[in-house]
ChimeraX commands (.cxc) that place a marker at each C-alpha (Angstrom):
marker #1 position -25.78,13.08,20.08 radius 0.5
marker #1 position -23.24,10.63,21.65 radius 0.5
marker #1 position -19.52,11.43,21.16 radius 0.5
marker #1 position -16.92,8.57,21.86 radius 0.5
marker #1 position -14.58,6.30,20.26 radius 0.5
marker #1 position -15.31,4.02,17.20 radius 0.5
marker #1 position -13.99,0.55,17.79 radius 0.5
marker #1 position -13.12,-2.65,15.90 radius 0.5
marker #1 position -11.35,-5.39,17.44 radius 0.5
marker #1 position -10.15,-8.21,15.41 radius 0.5
marker #1 position -9.21,-11.99,16.59 radius 0.5
marker #1 position -6.05,-13.39,15.39 radius 0.5
marker #1 position -5.38,-15.86,13.50 radius 0.5
marker #1 position -8.94,-15.96,12.17 radius 0.5
marker #1 position -9.36,-12.07,11.60 radius 0.5
marker #1 position -13.08,-12.37,12.77 radius 0.5
marker #1 position -14.36,-9.21,14.22 radius 0.5
marker #1 position -15.11,-9.85,18.05 radius 0.5
marker #1 position -16.15,-6.47,18.58 radius 0.5
marker #1 position -17.51,-3.45,16.51 radius 0.5
marker #1 position -18.66,-0.14,17.93 radius 0.5
marker #1 position -19.25,2.92,15.90 radius 0.5
marker #1 position -20.02,3.89,12.48 radius 0.5
marker #1 position -17.44,2.33,10.12 radius 0.5
marker #1 position -18.29,1.68,6.49 radius 0.5
marker #1 position -17.68,-1.63,4.80 radius 0.5
marker #1 position -14.69,-0.17,2.73 radius 0.5
marker #1 position -13.16,0.95,6.22 radius 0.5
marker #1 position -13.55,-2.40,7.83 radius 0.5
marker #1 position -11.69,-3.87,4.73 radius 0.5
marker #1 position -9.07,-1.71,5.05 radius 0.5
marker #1 position -8.65,-2.24,8.72 radius 0.5
marker #1 position -8.74,-6.06,8.07 radius 0.5
marker #1 position -6.18,-5.80,5.28 radius 0.5
marker #1 position -3.95,-4.02,8.07 radius 0.5
marker #1 position -4.49,-6.67,10.42 radius 0.5
marker #1 position -3.71,-9.50,8.02 radius 0.5
marker #1 position -0.47,-7.76,6.94 radius 0.5
marker #1 position 0.53,-7.05,10.34 radius 0.5
marker #1 position -0.22,-10.48,11.79 radius 0.5
marker #1 position 3.25,-11.77,11.52 radius 0.5
marker #1 position 4.64,-8.89,13.38 radius 0.5
marker #1 position 1.94,-9.04,16.05 radius 0.5
marker #1 position 2.90,-12.49,16.69 radius 0.5
marker #1 position 6.64,-11.81,16.74 radius 0.5
marker #1 position 6.05,-9.27,19.35 radius 0.5
marker #1 position 3.96,-11.61,21.40 radius 0.5
marker #1 position 6.36,-14.30,21.15 radius 0.5
marker #1 position 9.10,-12.07,22.55 radius 0.5
marker #1 position 6.89,-10.76,25.65 radius 0.5
marker #1 position 5.08,-7.97,24.16 radius 0.5
marker #1 position 6.03,-4.23,24.06 radius 0.5
marker #1 position 7.45,-2.94,26.94 radius 0.5
marker #1 position 6.31,0.64,27.81 radius 0.5
marker #1 position 7.54,3.40,30.24 radius 0.5
marker link #1:1,2 radius 0.2
marker link #1:2,3 radius 0.2
marker link #1:3,4 radius 0.2
marker link #1:4,5 radius 0.2
marker link #1:5,6 radius 0.2
marker link #1:6,7 radius 0.2
marker link #1:7,8 radius 0.2
marker link #1:8,9 radius 0.2
marker link #1:9,10 radius 0.2
marker link #1:10,11 radius 0.2
marker link #1:11,12 radius 0.2
marker link #1:12,13 radius 0.2
marker link #1:13,14 radius 0.2
marker link #1:14,15 radius 0.2
marker link #1:15,16 radius 0.2
marker link #1:16,17 radius 0.2
marker link #1:17,18 radius 0.2
marker link #1:18,19 radius 0.2
marker link #1:19,20 radius 0.2
marker link #1:20,21 radius 0.2
marker link #1:21,22 radius 0.2
marker link #1:22,23 radius 0.2
marker link #1:23,24 radius 0.2
marker link #1:24,25 radius 0.2
marker link #1:25,26 radius 0.2
marker link #1:26,27 radius 0.2
marker link #1:27,28 radius 0.2
marker link #1:28,29 radius 0.2
marker link #1:29,30 radius 0.2
marker link #1:30,31 radius 0.2
marker link #1:31,32 radius 0.2
marker link #1:32,33 radius 0.2
marker link #1:33,34 radius 0.2
marker link #1:34,35 radius 0.2
marker link #1:35,36 radius 0.2
marker link #1:36,37 radius 0.2
marker link #1:37,38 radius 0.2
marker link #1:38,39 radius 0.2
marker link #1:39,40 radius 0.2
marker link #1:40,41 radius 0.2
marker link #1:41,42 radius 0.2
marker link #1:42,43 radius 0.2
marker link #1:43,44 radius 0.2
marker link #1:44,45 radius 0.2
marker link #1:45,46 radius 0.2
marker link #1:46,47 radius 0.2
marker link #1:47,48 radius 0.2
marker link #1:48,49 radius 0.2
marker link #1:49,50 radius 0.2
marker link #1:50,51 radius 0.2
marker link #1:51,52 radius 0.2
marker link #1:52,53 radius 0.2
marker link #1:53,54 radius 0.2
marker link #1:54,55 radius 0.2
view
């Protein structure tokens, strides 16, 4: 049995899934898509300001 990280990556602004690895249910994918849609304005604002600076 393989153990690793499940991944789903959405493209903005289309909200299309560009990569999906792992075992997500359709309900989980819909929840993730909702989070991305609701956060899109914030994501674009952060990108416009040059991204998040980390230590």
